N, C-alpha and C positions, 0 to 999 in steps of 0.2 A: 063800672062796667067793663072797662077793658081789663082789669085786673081779674075780675070775675071770669071773663072769656078766656084769659090766659091760663088761669087754674084749671078750667074745663081741659083745655089741650093738654096741659101737663097731667092731669089727672088720668085722662084717656091713654096716655103712655107710661102711666105709673111712676112719673118724675116727681120728685118733691121740690118744692120752692122754699125760699126763705123771704117771708113777707116783712117788709121794712115799715114799721109802724111809727107814727109821729104822735105821742100821747098828749102833748099840750095843745094850746090854741094855736091853730095855723090855718090860713086862708078862711078866717072867719068861722072855723069848725073845731071842735075838739070830740075827744071820745065820749065825754060826758053827755054830749048832744047828739050822739049816733047809736043808739041802741041796736039798730039793724046791722051797723057795720060791725060792732061787737059780736053780734050773734054769727055774721058772716065769718069772722076771724076765728072764732071757736070751732065752727064747723070745719074750717080750713085746717086748723090745728088738729082736729080729731080725725082728719084724712091722711095726717102725718106732716104737714107742712109747718114749718117753724115760724115762730113770730119773734122778731128781733127789733130791739130798740133802735130808732132812727133819729136821734136827737130828741129834743124836747119841744122847740117852737119851730125848728127848720128855717131860721132866719139868721142873718148875721147881725151882731150886736156891735155897732160902730164904736162904743166906748172901749172896746177891748182890742181895737186894731193895733197891729204892731207895726211892722216894716211896709214901705210902700211896695216893694216887691211882693210881699205877701198879700197885700190888698188887691194889687192888680191881678195876681195869680188866682186868688180867690174868686174874684169878680168875674174872671173868664172862665174858670173850670166849674163854678157853682151857681153862677148868676144870682148873687143876693142870698143863697142858702147855706153858707160856710159858716154854720153856727159854732162849730168847735174848732176852727182853723186857728183862731187867734187866743183863745181862751187860756188863762193861767190855771194852775192845779185846782185850787178851791172853787173856782166857778165852773170849771168842767165838772169836779165831783158833785157839786151841788146840784146841776142840771141832769146829770147821769141819774143820781140818786132819786131825784124828783120823777123823771121819766119812769124808772123801774117801778117806783111805788105807784103811780099811776096804773102801770100795766098790771102790777099785783093785785091792785083794787079790783080789776075787771077780770081777774083769774088767770092771767098770764104770767110765766116766770121766764123771761129772757135770759138766755146765756150768751147772746152774741149782741154786737153793737157795731152798726154801721153808720158813720158819720154822714151827715148830709154833704153831698158832693164828694164823699169819700176823703174829705180833708179834715184833719185834726192836728193840733199841736202835740208836741211830744209830752206835754203835760197831761193832755187827755188820756194818752194811751197809759201813763202812770195811774191816773185816777181809775181807769176801767180795771187794771189789775188789783189794785187796792180795794175795789168794790167786788172781786170776784168773778169779774166776767171771764168767760173762757175763750173768746175770739174777737177779733175785729177785722175788718178788710179796708183795702186801699183800692185805688183803681187797678192796681195791677197784682196785689198780693193778699193772700189770707195770712193773718197774723195770729199764731196760737199764743195766747197770753199765759197759758200755764207752763209751756216749756220755752217760751221766747224764741220760737223758730217760725220762719216765714216760707210760704210755698207760691210760687208763681202761680197766679190764678187771675188772668184778667176777668174783670167784672163785665157781665152782659147786661146791659140795661138800655131802656130806651125810655125817653121822657117826652109826654105829650107837649105839643107846641114848640118843640125844639126845631131848629133848622136841620139837625141830623136826624129828626124822627124817621124819615122814610129808609134812611141808610140802617138805622137801628133795628127797625122792624125786619127789614131784609136780613140782616144778620142773625137776629133772634129766630126768624123762621128757618133759616139754614141751619142753624144749630139744633133745633128740636124736631127738625123733619127726618 
């Protein structure tokens, strides 16, 4: 509902958004069980909004964790959603491919990838390039994968139930007003 309302505001100002979609099982839901959501995404895409791949499960896999520093950083910044933060190349490639195939199945062709929590291993970036994605983002940069250039572009996002939700909503309102 919150996303629907945000898109109404953006549509009224002719501003296009990138919608980050988790195609696998997450929070006991999946695209397979959400035909109304798929229909809503198609309608948004038809109005010019972009559909981007946002991981596959949006959860951290403890069997791939690396250093203690990365574990702590991922937990703080992504609160358990740092799915691609620790992944080796092969696993990152596999999950990205699965996510893209699932989105293709429902009629979407994502060219962009935004990792959950904006956190990804260097191997994930390599997998994205090898899979032909055009771009990815971090908390602070837009990364063009075709030219290997980066542009400073802080992400504006607000997450429900976060301690920073009110501040995030205020910042988003200030930007779109």
